[in-house]
C-alpha positions as CSV (number, residue, x, y, z in Angstrom):
1,M,143.0,176.9,100.5
2,L,142.5,173.3,99.7
3,K,142.4,172.2,103.3
4,D,139.4,174.4,103.9
5,E,137.5,172.6,101.1
6,V,138.6,169.2,102.4
7,E,137.6,170.1,106.0
8,K,134.1,171.0,104.8
9,Y,133.6,167.4,103.8
10,T,135.3,166.0,106.9
11,K,132.8,167.9,109.0
12,Q,130.0,166.3,107.0
13,K,131.4,162.9,108.1
14,Y,132.7,161.8,104.7
15,N,135.6,159.4,105.2
16,C,139.2,160.6,104.6
17,S,139.4,159.5,101.0
18,E,136.0,160.9,100.1
19,A,136.8,164.2,101.8
20,M,140.1,164.6,99.8
21,L,138.5,163.7,96.5
22,R,135.4,165.9,97.1
23,G,137.5,168.8,98.4
24,M,139.9,168.7,95.5
25,N,137.0,168.4,93.1
26,D,135.6,171.7,94.4
27,Y,138.9,173.5,94.9
28,Y,140.4,172.6,91.5
29,H,137.1,172.7,89.6
30,L,137.6,169.1,88.3
31,Q,133.9,168.7,87.5
32,L,133.7,165.1,88.6
33,D,130.2,163.9,88.8
34,E,128.6,162.3,91.8
35,S,129.2,158.8,90.5
36,A,132.9,159.5,90.1
37,L,133.1,161.0,93.6
38,K,131.5,157.9,95.1
39,L,134.5,155.9,93.8
40,A,136.5,157.0,96.9
41,G,133.9,155.5,99.3
42,G,135.6,152.2,99.7
43,L,139.1,153.7,100.2
44,G,138.6,155.2,103.6
45,G,140.3,153.7,106.6
46,G,143.0,152.2,104.4
47,L,140.5,150.2,102.3
48,Y,138.7,149.6,105.6
49,S,141.6,147.3,106.5
50,G,144.1,149.8,107.9
51,D,146.3,149.8,104.9
52,V,147.4,153.0,103.0
53,C,145.8,156.1,104.5
54,G,142.6,157.3,102.6
55,C,144.0,160.8,102.6
56,L,146.6,159.6,100.2
57,T,144.3,157.5,98.0
58,G,141.7,160.2,97.7
59,A,144.3,162.8,96.7
60,V,145.9,160.5,94.2
61,M,142.4,159.8,92.6
62,A,142.0,163.6,92.1
63,L,145.5,164.1,90.8
64,G,144.7,161.7,88.0
65,P,142.3,163.8,86.1
66,M,144.3,166.9,86.9
67,K,147.6,165.7,85.6
68,I,147.4,162.5,83.5
69,D,147.4,163.1,79.7
70,D,146.2,159.6,78.7
71,Q,148.0,157.0,80.7
72,A,149.7,157.5,84.1
73,K,152.9,155.8,83.1
74,A,153.1,157.8,79.8
75,T,152.6,161.2,81.5
76,E,155.9,162.9,82.2
77,G,156.4,163.6,85.9
78,F,153.2,162.1,87.1
79,T,154.6,159.1,89.0
80,E,157.3,161.3,90.4
81,R,154.7,163.7,91.7
82,I,152.8,160.9,93.4
83,Q,156.0,159.6,94.9
84,Q,156.9,163.0,96.3
85,F,153.5,163.4,97.8
86,Y,153.7,159.9,99.4
87,E,157.2,160.5,100.8
88,A,156.3,163.9,102.2
89,F,153.4,162.4,104.1
90,K,155.5,159.4,105.2
91,Q,158.3,161.7,106.4
92,E,155.9,163.8,108.4
93,Y,154.2,160.9,110.2
94,G,156.6,158.0,109.9
95,S,154.0,155.9,108.2
96,V,151.3,155.9,105.5
97,D,149.6,152.9,107.1
98,C,146.1,153.9,108.5
99,H,146.2,151.4,111.3
100,T,149.6,152.7,112.5
101,L,148.6,156.3,112.2
102,R,145.4,155.8,114.1
103,Q,147.0,154.0,116.9
104,T,150.0,156.2,117.4
105,Q,149.1,159.8,116.2
106,R,145.3,160.1,115.8
107,D,143.8,162.9,117.9
108,P,141.1,161.4,120.3
109,V,138.8,164.4,119.7
110,L,139.6,165.5,116.2
111,G,140.2,162.1,114.7
112,C,142.1,162.2,111.4
113,A,141.5,165.9,110.8
114,E,145.2,166.7,111.1
115,F,146.2,164.0,108.6
116,I,143.7,165.2,106.1
117,A,144.7,168.9,106.5
118,R,148.4,168.0,106.1
119,A,147.7,165.8,103.1
120,A,146.0,168.8,101.5
121,D,149.1,170.9,102.2
122,F,151.3,168.3,100.6
123,V,149.0,168.2,97.5
124,E,149.3,171.9,97.1
125,A,153.1,171.8,97.5
126,S,153.4,169.0,95.0
127,L,151.4,170.9,92.4
128,K,153.7,173.9,92.7
129,K,156.7,171.8,91.6
């Protein structure tokens, strides 16, 4: 399962965005090189400012090479897939804002592990549609 791959990187202390991108790279055999994987580094913690959760940004980065033909806007169904993923996460937690999630629902011991695992579930569900 995708969440097992993502969890592997979470345990190695990668941030949420890095864990999602690296886990999806492994699970879906995207063959992104190390330089491409490092692109997610600045997206953890909601761009390190508490904005959009890095679980979402990392997953969306991986969905790009998986689903975009040439340009995102020109790829049928791509924006809808991203919107569905975003809405599923928001419906589950009431927010996609890292700062809000961390203050209201983050586990004091496990940190953001639940958010990351659920985001992986939502990715898999969105890919089945």
